[in-house]
Each structure stands twice: as structure tokens, then as C-alpha cells.
C-alpha positions in Angstrom: -3.6 -16.5 5.8 -2.5 -14.6 2.6 -6.0 -15.0 1.2 -7.5 -13.3 4.3 -4.9 -10.5 4.1 -5.5 -10.0 0.4 -9.3 -9.9 0.9 -8.8 -7.3 3.6 -6.6 -5.2 1.4 -9.1 -5.4 -1.4 -11.9 -4.3 0.8 -9.9 -1.3 2.1 -9.0 -0.4 -1.5 -12.7 -0.4 -2.6 -13.7 1.8 0.3 -11.0 4.3 -0.6 -11.9 4.2 -4.3 -15.5 5.3 -3.6 -14.9 9.0 -4.1 -18.1 10.6 -5.5 -17.6 13.2 -8.2 -13.9 12.4 -8.8 -12.3 11.0 -11.9 -12.2 7.2 -11.8 -9.7 4.7 -13.1 -12.4 3.4 -15.5 -12.9 6.9 -16.9 -9.2 7.2 -17.5 -9.1 3.8 -19.2 -12.1 4.6 -21.4 -10.9 8.1 -22.5 -10.3 8.1 -26.3 -8.9 11.6 -26.7 -5.2 11.6 -25.8 -5.2 15.4 -25.0 -8.2 15.1 -22.7 -6.5 12.1 -21.0 -3.3 14.0 -20.4 -5.3 16.9 -19.0 -7.1 14.6 -16.6 -3.8 12.9 -15.5 -2.2 16.4 -14.9 -5.3 17.4 -12.9 -5.2 14.3 -10.7 -1.4 14.7 -10.1 -2.0 18.1 -8.5 -5.0 16.9 -6.5 -5.9 15.2 -3.3 -4.5 12.0 -1.8 -7.6 10.2 -3.4 -6.7 11.7 -6.8 -3.1 10.5 -6.5 -4.3 7.0 -5.4 -6.5 6.9 -8.5 -3.3 7.6 -10.6 -1.4 4.9 -8.7 -4.2 2.4 -9.6 -4.3 3.7 -13.2 -0.5 3.1 -13.6 -0.6 -0.4 -12.0 1.1 -1.8 -15.2 3.5 1.1 -15.6 6.1 0.6 -12.9 8.0 3.9 -13.6 4.9 6.1 -13.5 3.4 4.2 -10.6 6.6 4.8 -8.6 6.7 8.5 -9.6 3.1 9.1 -8.5 3.6 7.1 -5.3 6.5 9.3 -4.4 4.4 12.4 -4.8 1.7 10.7 -2.7 4.1 9.7 0.0 5.6 13.2 0.2 2.4 15.3 0.0 0.2 13.1 2.1 2.5 10.8 4.3 -0.2 9.8 6.8 -3.2 9.4 4.5 -5.1 6.1 4.1 -4.3 6.2 0.4 -0.5 6.3 1.3 -1.0 3.3 3.6 -2.8 1.4 0.9 -0.1 2.2 -1.7 2.6 0.9 0.7 0.6 -2.2 1.4 0.1 -3.0 -2.3 3.9 -3.1 -2.5 3.8 -6.5 -0.8 1.4 -8.1 -3.3 4.2 -9.0 -5.7 6.4 -10.4 -2.9 7.4 -14.0 -3.7 8.2 -15.1 -0.2 9.3 -13.9 3.2 12.8 -12.8 2.1 11.4 -10.4 -0.5 8.7 -9.1 1.9 11.4 -8.4 4.5 13.4 -6.5 2.0 10.4 -4.4 1.1 9.7 -3.7 4.8 13.3 -2.7 5.4 13.3 -0.3 2.5 10.1 1.3 3.8 11.7 1.6 7.3 14.6 3.5 5.6 12.4 5.6 3.4 9.7 6.5 6.0 11.7 7.2 9.2 9.0 9.1 11.0 6.0 7.0 9.8 4.3 4.3 11.8 4.7 1.1 9.8 2.9 -1.2 12.2 0.4 -2.4 9.5 3.3 -3.3 7.2 5.2 -5.0 10.0 2.1 -7.0 10.8 1.9 -8.2 7.3 5.5 -9.3 7.2 5.1 -11.1 10.6 2.2 -13.0 8.9 4.7 -14.1 6.2 6.9 -15.5 8.9 4.0 -17.1 10.6 3.2 -19.1 7.5 6.6 -20.8 7.4 6.5 -21.0 10.6 9.5 -19.0 11.8 8.5 -17.9 15.3 11.8 -16.2 16.1 11.6 -13.8 13.1 7.9 -13.4 13.5 8.4 -12.2 17.1 11.4 -10.0 16.0 9.1 -8.1 13.7 6.2 -8.0 16.1 8.5 -6.6 18.9 9.4 -3.6 16.6 5.7 -2.5 16.4 4.9 0.8 18.2 1.2 0.2 18.8 0.4 -2.6 21.4 -2.9 -3.2 19.6 -1.1 -4.2 16.4 1.2 -6.4 18.4 -1.7 -8.3 19.9 -3.4 -8.5 16.5 -0.2 -9.9 14.9 0.2 -12.5 17.6 -3.4 -13.6 17.4 -3.3 -13.9 13.6 -0.2 -16.1 13.9 -1.9 -18.5 16.3 
């Protein structure tokens, strides 16, 4: 189950990364001149949701800068695909259902007016793996979109 979700997440990430003409993570990693690198980073930080997502990926090993850029992305483009993907990647480091639930609860607090059905679906899948039907259904029943509810139930079966 987790393998399927991880594969889906990776496919979505690659589709978002395909931004023709923009600065790529690889270009940032290969830049030798620190001044040029800093200029590129500043340019991306003032750019589009795709630009900010590029920075989130670039800072994947730098938790402080990743969180800082993610905050900018969340505030500036709350409903973008890049924001959704950034939120979803928060679950990759979760070591079990308890940690996944904590991540979800913090998102619910931080994103009051945002539809988090995709994230809730992922956490319900964590519960389905145990299996813990009661908690799985508790999460599913909080979803706003009936399509996500049906999808989450069908994935759990």
C-alpha cells in the first residue's frame, strides 16, 4: 500500500517538476559560483509556485530552509498543486500511524480553510495497513469530497 502511494507521489512530483525554461534543482546543485547561486535562489524565492517548489526540493536536506520556503509557498499559493505536493511529502518521513496522525492534525490546525482530503486519505491508508478500521473510518468521515471518501474506502479493501 505504501509503495503504491509513494509511486503515485513520485509521478505527481515529476509531472510538476517538468517546467520548461525554469531553473531546475540540478542547475542549482551544479552551480559553482556562490554569488550566482545566491542570485538564483533569491529569484526563485520571489517566483511562482513552481519556482518555490524547486526550492523546496533543493533544500530537501536542509530542514530549516525547506520549512521557511514551504511557509512562503503555503501562504502565497495555498491551493496550488505544488503546495499539495509539499504537504504530501511531509508524510514520507512518518514512522508509523501515530506520527502520520500528528502531521495531519498539525496541518488541520495550520490550514483551516484548505481541503486536506488527499492528506486524510493518506493517513486513512496508514490505518488500513494495521488494520484499524475504527480510526480509518474516523479519518474518512472527516473528508469533504465524497469521491475521496469512496477512493479511501476502496483503497482500504
